[in-house]
C-alpha positions in Angstrom: -73.7 -61.7 -83.7 -75.0 -61.5 -87.3 -78.5 -61.9 -86.7 -78.6 -59.3 -84.3 -77.0 -56.5 -87.0 -79.1 -58.5 -89.8 -82.3 -57.3 -87.5 -80.9 -54.1 -86.6 -80.6 -53.0 -90.2 -84.1 -54.4 -91.1 -85.5 -52.0 -87.7 -83.8 -48.9 -89.5 -84.3 -49.7 -92.9 -88.7 -50.0 -91.8 -87.6 -46.4 -89.8 -86.5 -44.6 -92.3 -88.9 -45.6 -94.5 -91.6 -44.7 -92.0 -90.3 -41.4 -91.8 -90.2 -40.6 -95.4 -93.9 -42.0 -95.6 -94.9 -39.2 -93.0 -93.7 -36.4 -94.3 -95.1 -37.6 -97.2 -98.2 -38.2 -95.5 -97.8 -34.6 -93.8 -97.5 -31.9 -97.0 -99.6 -29.5 -97.3 -99.2 -28.5 -100.6 -100.3 -31.7 -103.4 -97.8 -34.4 -103.6 -96.2 -34.8 -107.6 -96.8 -38.2 -109.0 -94.0 -39.4 -108.1 -94.3 -38.7 -104.0 -97.8 -39.9 -104.6 -96.6 -43.4 -106.2 -94.5 -43.8 -103.4 -96.4 -42.9 -101.1 -98.5 -45.7 -101.9 -95.8 -48.4 -102.4 -94.4 -47.2 -98.8 -98.0 -48.1 -97.8 -98.1 -51.8 -99.2 -95.1 -52.5 -97.1 -95.8 -51.1 -94.1 -99.3 -52.8 -94.2 -96.9 -56.2 -95.6 -94.4 -55.2 -92.3 -97.5 -55.7 -90.1 -98.4 -59.3 -91.0 -95.0 -60.4 -89.1 
């Protein structure tokens, strides 16, 4: 049961990060420095998840 809960939390966290990344990519105006850094970090994380 605990492993299912852990998997569920991982999936929810990944979806949350994907939503943030999607909103950053979809922004029309230029990104602030911290937004650009966050976008790059999330892309790296999503790429790492793709290898699982």
